Kinemage of the C-alpha trace (Angstrom):
@kinemage 1
@onewidth
@group {chain A} dominant
@subgroup {mainchain}
@vectorlist {calphas} color= white
{ca met a 1} P 32.795 2.796 3.798
{ca leu a 2} L 29.748 4.550 5.255
{ca leu a 3} L 26.650 4.472 3.030
{ca ile a 4} L 23.353 6.425 3.500
{ca lys a 5} L 20.710 4.595 1.511
{ca ser a 6} L 17.282 3.102 1.554
{ca lys a 7} L 15.377 0.977 -0.792
{ca pro a 8} L 11.839 0.436 -1.849
{ca gly a 9} L 9.895 -2.523 -0.615
{ca asp a 10} L 6.437 -4.084 -1.332
{ca arg a 11} L 3.349 -2.423 -2.673
{ca phe a 12} L -0.219 -1.986 -1.400
{ca asp a 13} L -2.042 -5.201 -1.056
{ca arg a 14} L -4.815 -5.595 -3.648
{ca gly a 15} L -7.541 -5.089 -1.155
{ca gly a 16} L -6.714 -1.444 -0.647
{ca tyr a 17} L -5.449 -1.325 2.825
{ca phe a 18} L -2.501 1.019 3.521
{ca glu a 19} L -0.017 0.362 6.321
{ca phe a 20} L 3.399 1.922 6.284
{ca arg a 21} L 4.859 -1.657 6.875
{ca his a 22} L 4.068 -2.360 3.143
{ca phe a 23} L 6.765 0.117 2.284
{ca asp a 24} L 9.349 -0.988 4.710
{ca val a 25} L 12.713 0.860 4.166
{ca ser a 26} L 16.086 -0.954 4.781
{ca asn a 27} L 17.170 1.187 7.751
{ca ser a 28} L 18.593 -1.365 10.124
{ca tyr a 29} L 22.179 -1.460 11.266
{ca arg a 30} L 24.180 -3.963 9.253
{ca ile a 31} L 27.936 -4.206 9.921
{ca asp a 32} L 30.055 -5.910 7.509
{ca ser a 33} L 33.504 -4.779 8.396
{ca pro a 34} L 36.513 -5.805 10.373
{ca ile a 35} L 34.640 -4.403 13.409
{ca arg a 36} L 32.045 -7.072 13.294
{ca asn a 37} L 34.011 -10.010 14.622
{ca cys a 38} L 36.541 -8.407 16.999
{ca gly a 39} L 36.295 -9.440 20.450
{ca ala a 40} L 37.721 -12.054 22.815
{ca gly a 41} L 40.874 -13.651 21.770
{ca gln a 42} L 42.116 -10.744 19.810
{ca ser a 43} L 45.619 -9.517 19.991
{ca ala a 44} L 46.460 -6.105 21.391
{ca gly a 45} L 46.997 -4.872 17.921
{ca glu a 46} L 43.711 -6.083 16.656
{ca lys a 47} L 41.993 -4.479 19.614
{ca ala a 48} L 43.780 -1.141 18.920
{ca ile a 49} L 42.574 -1.375 15.308
{ca arg a 50} L 38.981 -1.977 16.507
{ca ser a 51} L 39.139 1.033 18.890
{ca phe a 52} L 40.484 3.267 16.131
{ca leu a 53} L 37.754 2.293 13.811
{ca ile a 54} L 35.188 2.731 16.286
{ca ala a 55} L 36.482 6.145 17.140
{ca gln a 56} L 36.641 7.140 13.451
{ca met a 57} L 32.979 6.041 13.021
{ca met a 58} L 31.756 8.031 15.798
{ca val a 59} L 33.573 11.121 14.746
{ca tyr a 60} L 31.443 10.828 11.507
{ca leu a 61} L 28.186 9.689 13.015
{ca ile a 62} L 27.790 12.228 15.899
{ca pro a 63} L 27.799 15.248 13.589
{ca val a 64} L 25.355 13.588 11.214
{ca ile a 65} L 23.043 12.617 14.024
{ca ala a 66} L 23.282 15.970 15.809
{ca phe a 67} L 22.754 17.965 12.517
{ca gln a 68} L 19.702 15.837 11.550
{ca phe a 69} L 18.049 15.643 14.897
{ca phe a 70} L 18.617 19.212 16.076
{ca gly a 71} L 17.988 20.644 12.709
{ca ile a 72} L 14.606 18.970 12.469
{ca leu a 73} L 13.790 20.204 16.040
{ca ser a 74} L 14.780 23.592 15.322
{ca ser a 75} L 12.399 23.986 12.325
{ca asp a 76} L 9.352 26.032 12.736
{ca val a 77} L 7.532 23.586 10.300
{ca pro a 78} L 5.190 20.973 12.030
{ca arg a 79} L 6.574 17.568 11.183
{ca thr a 80} L 5.201 14.103 11.371
{ca phe a 81} L 7.197 11.197 12.644
{ca ser a 82} L 6.088 7.614 11.865
{ca gly a 83} L 8.056 6.076 14.671
{ca asp a 84} L 10.538 4.068 12.577
{ca asn a 85} L 13.261 6.606 11.955
{ca thr a 86} L 11.297 8.263 9.182
{ca met a 87} L 9.819 11.737 8.721
{ca gln a 88} L 6.687 12.253 6.867
{ca glu a 89} L 5.740 15.048 4.524
{ca ile a 90} L 2.449 15.949 2.662
{ca leu a 91} L 2.942 16.830 -1.014
{ca asp a 92} L 0.784 18.541 -3.548
{ca lys a 93} L 0.405 17.350 -7.101
{ca ser a 94} L 3.426 19.409 -8.136
{ca gly a 95} L 5.663 18.074 -5.317
{ca asn a 96} L 5.531 20.961 -3.157
{ca glu a 97} L 5.304 20.352 0.568
{ca val a 98} L 2.080 21.247 2.129
{ca val a 99} L 2.085 22.378 5.903
{ca leu a 100} L -1.198 21.569 7.881
{ca pro a 101} L -1.877 23.369 11.157
{ca ile a 102} L -1.747 20.148 13.288
{ca glu a 103} L 1.024 18.043 14.803
{ca thr a 104} L 0.853 14.296 14.387
{ca arg a 105} L 3.011 11.238 14.923
{ca glu a 106} L 1.886 9.469 11.791
{ca ile a 107} L -0.417 10.020 8.924
{ca ser a 108} L -1.805 7.052 6.781
{ca gly a 109} L -2.893 8.897 3.429
{ca phe a 110} L -5.557 10.836 1.979
{ca ser a 111} L -8.835 9.509 0.400
{ca arg a 112} L -10.557 10.793 -2.716
{ca glu a 113} L -12.845 12.617 -0.335
{ca gly a 114} L -9.825 14.293 1.271
{ca leu a 115} L -9.871 12.472 4.711
{ca ala a 116} L -6.794 11.045 6.431
{ca pro a 117} L -6.387 8.887 9.544
{ca val a 118} L -3.660 10.103 11.749
{ca arg a 119} L -1.965 9.270 14.958
{ca leu a 120} L -1.812 12.268 17.223
{ca val a 121} L 0.945 13.062 19.570
{ca asn a 122} L -0.939 11.815 22.573
{ca gly a 123} L -1.066 8.328 20.777
{ca glu a 124} L -4.846 8.516 19.850
{ca thr a 125} L -6.128 7.963 16.391
{ca ala a 126} L -7.954 10.641 14.665
{ca val a 127} L -9.214 11.748 11.230
{ca ile a 128} L -8.522 15.040 9.576
{ca asp a 129} L -9.554 16.871 6.353
{ca lys a 130} L -7.076 18.253 3.831
{ca thr a 131} L -7.039 21.571 5.718
{ca gly a 132} L -5.698 19.742 8.822
{ca lys a 133} L -9.091 20.351 10.641
{ca leu a 134} L -9.654 17.518 13.313
{ca leu a 135} L -12.887 15.850 12.425
{ca phe a 136} L -13.085 13.171 15.089
{ca asn a 137} L -10.878 10.796 17.211
{ca thr a 138} L -11.380 7.141 17.776
{ca asp a 139} L -9.271 6.481 21.025
{ca arg a 140} L -6.679 3.930 19.761
{ca asp a 141} L -8.274 2.024 16.996
{ca arg a 142} L -6.260 1.375 13.911
{ca leu a 143} L -7.865 2.883 10.886
{ca thr a 144} L -7.209 2.278 7.211
{ca val a 145} L -7.467 4.852 4.460
{ca phe a 146} L -10.893 5.725 3.615
{ca glu a 147} L -12.362 3.889 0.666
{ca asp a 148} L -15.943 4.634 -0.622
{ca gly a 149} L -16.477 7.028 2.277
{ca met a 150} L -15.647 4.169 4.787
{ca ser a 151} L -12.645 3.242 6.907
{ca val a 152} L -12.217 -0.235 8.098
{ca phe a 153} L -10.419 -0.291 11.500
{ca gln a 154} L -8.956 -2.914 13.757
{ca asp a 155} L -9.157 -2.912 17.582
{ca pro a 156} L -5.606 -3.102 18.944
{ca ile a 157} L -6.702 -5.440 21.792
{ca thr a 158} L -9.075 -7.935 20.205
{ca tyr a 159} L -7.509 -7.709 16.717
{ca leu a 160} L -11.176 -7.750 15.320
{ca trp a 161} L -12.389 -5.397 12.674
{ca gly a 162} L -15.039 -2.867 12.524
{ca val a 163} L -16.158 0.060 10.180
{ca phe a 164} L -16.184 3.867 10.628
{ca ala a 165} L -18.084 6.242 8.394
{ca ser a 166} L -16.659 9.523 7.153
{ca ser a 167} L -18.988 11.250 9.665
{ca gly a 168} L -17.211 9.640 12.698
{ca glu a 169} L -20.066 7.157 13.360
{ca lys a 170} L -18.941 3.664 14.218
{ca ile a 171} L -21.441 1.745 12.122
{ca val a 172} L -19.817 -1.642 12.702
{ca glu a 173} L -18.354 -2.545 16.106
{ca ala a 174} L -15.075 -4.485 15.970
{ca lys a 175} L -16.480 -7.941 15.849
{ca tyr a 176} L -15.433 -9.432 12.568
{ca his a 177} L -12.411 -11.539 11.792
{ca trp a 178} L -11.768 -9.644 8.552
{ca ile a 179} L -13.436 -6.804 6.522
{ca ser a 180} L -12.632 -5.764 2.980
{ca pro a 181} L -12.545 -2.205 1.880
{ca phe a 182} L -15.866 -0.783 0.826
{ca cys a 183} L -16.540 -0.762 -2.899
{ca asp a 184} L -19.605 0.580 -4.702
{ca gly a 185} L -21.479 0.726 -1.248
{ca tyr a 186} L -20.534 -2.838 -0.106
{ca ala a 187} L -17.884 -4.782 1.815
{ca ile a 188} L -17.117 -8.456 2.519
{ca ala a 189} L -16.824 -9.668 6.121
{ca thr a 190} L -15.956 -13.035 7.812
{ca arg a 191} L -16.299 -14.494 11.150
{ca lys a 192} L -14.116 -16.879 13.077
{ca thr a 193} L -17.224 -19.044 14.005
{ca asp a 194} L -18.096 -20.002 10.408
{ca lys a 195} L -16.984 -19.899 6.801
{ca ser a 196} L -19.861 -17.751 5.523
{ca ile a 197} L -19.160 -14.829 3.284
{ca leu a 198} L -21.084 -11.814 4.658
{ca val a 199} L -21.928 -8.813 2.595
{ca leu a 200} L -22.272 -5.483 4.460
{ca asn a 201} L -23.960 -2.369 3.288
{ca arg a 202} L -23.081 1.328 4.215
{ca glu a 203} L -25.262 1.075 7.262
{ca gly a 204} L -23.343 -1.821 8.536
{ca arg a 205} L -26.255 -4.344 8.064
{ca ile a 206} L -25.629 -7.904 6.633
{ca val a 207} L -27.525 -7.877 3.314
{ca thr a 208} L -26.795 -11.444 2.382
{ca gln a 209} L -24.939 -14.313 3.765
{ca ile a 210} L -23.339 -16.853 1.334
{ca glu a 211} L -22.782 -20.345 2.433
{ca lys a 212} L -21.881 -22.496 -0.534
{ca ala a 213} L -19.988 -25.670 -0.395
{ca gly a 214} L -16.534 -25.534 -1.709
{ca ile a 215} L -16.294 -21.771 -1.976
{ca ala a 216} L -14.139 -19.561 0.053
{ca his a 217} L -13.666 -15.765 0.050
{ca asp a 218} L -10.676 -14.365 -1.761
{ca phe a 219} L -9.938 -11.357 0.544
{ca leu a 220} L -11.068 -8.718 -2.161
{ca pro a 221} L -13.863 -6.153 -2.065
{ca pro a 222} L -17.132 -6.827 -3.894
{ca cys a 223} L -16.852 -4.157 -6.534
{ca glu a 224} L -19.763 -4.099 -9.047
{ca lys a 225} L -21.632 -6.384 -6.760
{ca leu a 226} L -19.364 -9.198 -7.844
{ca ile a 227} L -17.484 -11.223 -5.111
{ca pro a 228} L -14.088 -12.737 -5.870
{ca phe a 229} L -14.012 -16.455 -4.570
{ca gly a 230} L -11.853 -19.443 -4.590
{ca asp a 231} L -12.646 -22.889 -5.239
{ca val a 232} L -11.319 -24.986 -2.358
{ca glu a 233} L -10.784 -28.189 -4.612
{ca thr a 234} L -9.125 -26.674 -7.677
{ca asn a 235} L -7.646 -23.405 -5.851
{ca leu a 236} L -8.833 -21.494 -8.890
{ca arg a 237} L -10.707 -18.201 -8.824
{ca gly a 238} L -13.939 -16.725 -10.203
{ca phe a 239} L -16.851 -14.474 -9.243
{ca ile a 240} L -20.237 -14.981 -7.566
{ca asp a 241} L -23.009 -12.432 -7.137
{ca phe a 242} L -24.794 -11.494 -3.875
{ca glu a 243} L -27.371 -14.399 -4.406
{ca ser a 244} L -24.632 -17.110 -4.533
{ca lys a 245} L -24.854 -17.494 -8.289
{ca ile a 246} L -21.718 -18.172 -10.069
{ca val a 247} L -21.378 -15.399 -12.559
{ca val a 248} L -17.745 -16.231 -13.700
{ca pro a 249} L -16.678 -19.928 -13.102
{ca ala a 250} L -13.449 -20.553 -11.149
{ca lys a 251} L -10.903 -20.993 -13.958
{ca phe a 252} L -8.180 -18.414 -13.225
{ca val a 253} L -5.090 -18.724 -11.161
{ca glu a 254} L -5.675 -15.237 -9.664
{ca val a 255} L -8.211 -12.437 -10.034
{ca gly a 256} L -8.412 -8.765 -9.092
{ca pro a 257} L -11.625 -6.865 -8.241
{ca phe a 258} L -13.688 -5.245 -10.865
{ca arg a 259} L -12.677 -1.607 -11.594
{ca glu a 260} L -14.296 0.453 -14.205
{ca his a 261} L -16.039 -2.770 -15.498
{ca leu a 262} L -12.933 -4.685 -16.052
{ca ala a 263} L -10.969 -7.314 -13.693
{ca ser a 264} L -7.382 -8.378 -14.119
{ca val a 265} L -7.046 -12.237 -14.227
{ca leu a 266} L -4.048 -14.456 -14.195
{ca val a 267} L -4.152 -17.532 -16.607
{ca arg a 268} L -1.808 -20.372 -17.036
{ca thr a 269} L -0.699 -20.862 -20.704
{ca gly a 270} L 1.715 -23.240 -22.476
{ca thr a 271} L 4.510 -20.519 -22.135
{ca gly a 272} L 3.858 -19.539 -18.668
{ca phe a 273} L 1.544 -17.209 -16.773
{ca lys a 274} L -0.106 -14.242 -18.562
{ca val a 275} L -2.388 -11.377 -17.513
{ca gly a 276} L -5.696 -10.412 -19.233
{ca phe a 277} L -8.786 -8.464 -18.371
{ca ile a 278} L -12.294 -9.853 -18.258
{ca asn a 279} L -15.750 -7.951 -18.292
{ca thr a 280} L -18.540 -8.767 -15.870
{ca lys a 281} L -19.813 -11.492 -18.081
{ca gly a 282} L -16.356 -13.325 -17.849
{ca glu a 283} L -15.471 -12.492 -21.356
{ca phe a 284} L -11.999 -11.241 -22.197
{ca asp a 285} L -11.982 -7.664 -23.258
{ca ile a 286} L -8.062 -7.760 -23.183
{ca glu a 287} L -6.607 -11.181 -24.075
{ca pro a 288} L -4.120 -12.543 -21.729
{ca arg a 289} L -0.930 -11.711 -23.443
{ca phe a 290} L 1.194 -9.861 -20.678
{ca pro a 291} L 3.802 -12.151 -19.084
{ca ile a 292} L 4.142 -12.406 -15.386
{ca asp a 293} L 6.465 -14.021 -12.929
{ca ser a 294} L 5.144 -12.997 -9.767
{ca glu a 295} L 1.734 -12.362 -7.886
{ca leu a 296} L -1.008 -10.541 -9.872
{ca ser a 297} L -1.225 -7.734 -7.374
{ca arg a 298} L 2.422 -7.129 -7.470
{ca glu a 299} L 2.809 -6.947 -11.247
{ca thr a 300} L -0.503 -5.146 -12.500
{ca thr a 301} L -2.833 -2.548 -11.188
{ca asp a 302} L -6.595 -2.255 -11.492
{ca phe a 303} L -8.087 0.141 -13.923
{ca ser a 304} L -8.330 3.637 -12.543
{ca glu a 305} L -9.001 6.842 -14.577
{ca gly a 306} L -8.956 4.797 -17.794
{ca ile a 307} L -5.507 3.236 -17.189
{ca ala a 308} L -4.043 0.098 -16.001
{ca phe a 309} L -0.438 -0.876 -15.504
{ca val a 310} L 0.822 -4.395 -16.630
{ca pro a 311} L 4.125 -6.135 -17.339
{ca ser a 312} L 5.851 -5.195 -20.632
{ca leu a 313} L 5.818 -7.819 -23.438
{ca thr a 314} L 9.555 -7.239 -23.990
{ca ser a 315} L 11.143 -6.494 -20.693
{ca phe a 316} L 10.514 -7.498 -17.174
{ca ala a 317} L 12.147 -4.190 -16.082
{ca asp a 318} L 9.370 -2.200 -17.575
{ca lys a 319} L 5.652 -1.600 -17.030
{ca val a 320} L 3.235 -0.601 -19.593
{ca ala a 321} L 0.294 1.652 -19.333
{ca ile a 322} L -2.786 0.507 -21.296
{ca asn a 323} L -6.322 1.771 -21.927
{ca ser a 324} L -9.581 -0.312 -21.684
{ca lys a 325} L -9.035 -1.599 -25.210
{ca gly a 326} L -5.639 -3.036 -24.424
{ca glu a 327} L -3.819 -0.392 -26.329
{ca glu a 328} L -0.384 0.749 -25.098
{ca leu a 329} L -0.241 4.387 -23.986
{ca phe a 330} L 3.392 4.610 -22.736
{ca lys a 331} L 6.063 2.437 -21.127
{ca val a 332} L 8.033 3.153 -17.980
{ca asn a 333} L 11.254 1.613 -16.475
{ca val a 334} L 10.044 1.040 -12.863
{ca leu a 335} L 10.317 -1.669 -10.144
{ca ser a 336} L 6.765 -1.267 -9.070
{ca ile a 337} L 3.856 1.148 -9.613
{ca glu a 338} L 0.430 1.855 -8.085
{ca arg a 339} L -2.825 2.693 -9.951
{ca met a 340} L -3.557 6.170 -11.210
{ca val a 341} L -5.225 8.399 -8.803
{ca asp a 342} L -5.759 12.158 -9.154
{ca gly a 343} L -3.740 12.141 -12.233
{ca arg a 344} L -0.754 10.677 -10.598
{ca ala a 345} L 0.747 7.230 -9.916
{ca ala a 346} L 3.185 6.286 -7.297
{ca phe a 347} L 6.146 4.337 -8.645
{ca ala a 348} L 9.424 2.780 -7.335
{ca asp a 349} L 12.438 3.004 -9.534
{ca his a 350} L 15.245 0.386 -9.458
{ca val a 351} L 17.634 2.579 -7.504
{ca gln a 352} L 16.544 5.420 -5.400
{ca gly a 353} L 12.918 5.030 -4.021
{ca trp a 354} L 9.471 6.278 -4.740
{ca gly a 355} L 8.040 9.113 -6.810
{ca tyr a 356} L 5.132 10.063 -9.029
{ca leu a 357} L 4.396 10.195 -12.629
{ca asp a 358} L 1.354 11.526 -14.585
{ca ser a 359} L -1.205 10.132 -17.014
{ca lys a 360} L 1.203 10.640 -19.831
{ca gly a 361} L 4.018 8.772 -18.345
{ca lys a 362} L 5.982 12.006 -17.297
{ca val a 363} L 7.882 11.959 -13.972
{ca ile a 364} L 6.377 14.817 -11.850
{ca ile a 365} L 7.921 14.020 -8.577
{ca glu a 366} L 11.373 12.524 -8.535
{ca pro a 367} L 11.918 9.123 -6.917
{ca ile a 368} L 13.561 10.162 -3.560
{ca tyr a 369} L 11.369 8.869 -1.081
{ca gly a 370} L 11.368 5.898 1.037
{ca arg a 371} L 7.624 5.529 1.148
{ca ala a 372} L 4.604 7.049 -0.727
{ca thr a 373} L 0.940 6.834 -0.651
{ca asn a 374} L -1.671 7.205 -3.558
{ca phe a 375} L -2.850 10.813 -3.952
{ca gly a 376} L -6.086 11.698 -2.731
{ca ser a 377} L -7.984 15.036 -3.193
{ca gly a 378} L -4.731 16.658 -4.510
{ca phe a 379} L -2.489 15.395 -1.461
{ca ala a 380} L -0.126 12.420 -1.027
{ca val a 381} L 2.011 11.461 2.067
{ca val a 382} L 5.661 10.643 1.670
{ca ser a 383} L 8.412 9.705 4.108
{ca lys a 384} L 12.272 10.012 4.304
{ca asp a 385} L 14.651 8.443 6.617
{ca ile a 386} L 15.855 10.598 9.352
{ca val a 387} L 19.225 8.630 9.846
{ca ser a 388} L 19.642 5.547 7.910
{ca trp a 389} L 23.054 3.989 7.214
{ca his a 390} L 24.884 0.768 6.453
{ca ile a 391} L 28.394 0.175 7.471
{ca glu a 392} L 30.475 -1.881 4.999
């Protein structure tokens, strides 16, 4: 039986980087049929059956491939191909396709400022605005989606990280082992040569260097000037400020960055792990009552536009939208969900793929896509498989 299908994969990582590999679609060839083990030592009858099955398969596949391939090429609409048997589209908040006057090989996603890193047809990396205007190119550097007006990039040769401003200025050369997304004007950077935690400002300057025994950075941005850190002895997490002062002691299994004055934290209780939200003083504004059986960043979202998504108290198959008081707003039956941006949250259902719902929990764009980015300035990027099948 020939099936054409795809399935949703992982989410964005908590730090805010976006790469399409986070949403890998199952599009590899997998043969679980009598064809698979046919070969040497088979009888003439078995070989005849094998030849017949292959012939029947090709009768089906050739028209499918031809239709999809030539159908796409004959279209007058500029298309974006991400290089892994997928075709990308840009959607507005109603789910309508938006056509920009530029041809690209890949587009990462739009920021709140309406900027998007793209891969041009000549292989160069560039940045466009939401009208499709080319703002600047960066040779072959790998850019992430803009956060706080900045894009962290990776040099494809040295694999070191630097920073581009939205103006196109390279404010930090690719010289750091790792750089977090910017948040509230600052980012965290690390070097291979030492274990210091470096805080960069929007000009790319190091404003403080934290060298505190027993403390390691936690790969998260320093939102609200609080840096998530890990205690190397206990492996628990807390927050320090830019002067190395411990503001929230390391007592949590996992933490998220502060967003809208609240940070998600994972605590161990007598009945398992649960999620709550603390304020910048380390006090619980929302008590840890939401059960979790996976990583914090996979099961919850940060607060955005007054909403956070957490696991349901009654079903692991559901997510619950809550406000800053911890009150339940609505419940959705989804496999995974992203934070609310531009009044839309990307979600993956349990069967089909990715779609979008609004701040009331209503599905606005059906989950028919293999991949999906957050909305930014009214636009989101989605992708579909060109040809993806399993043979069973």
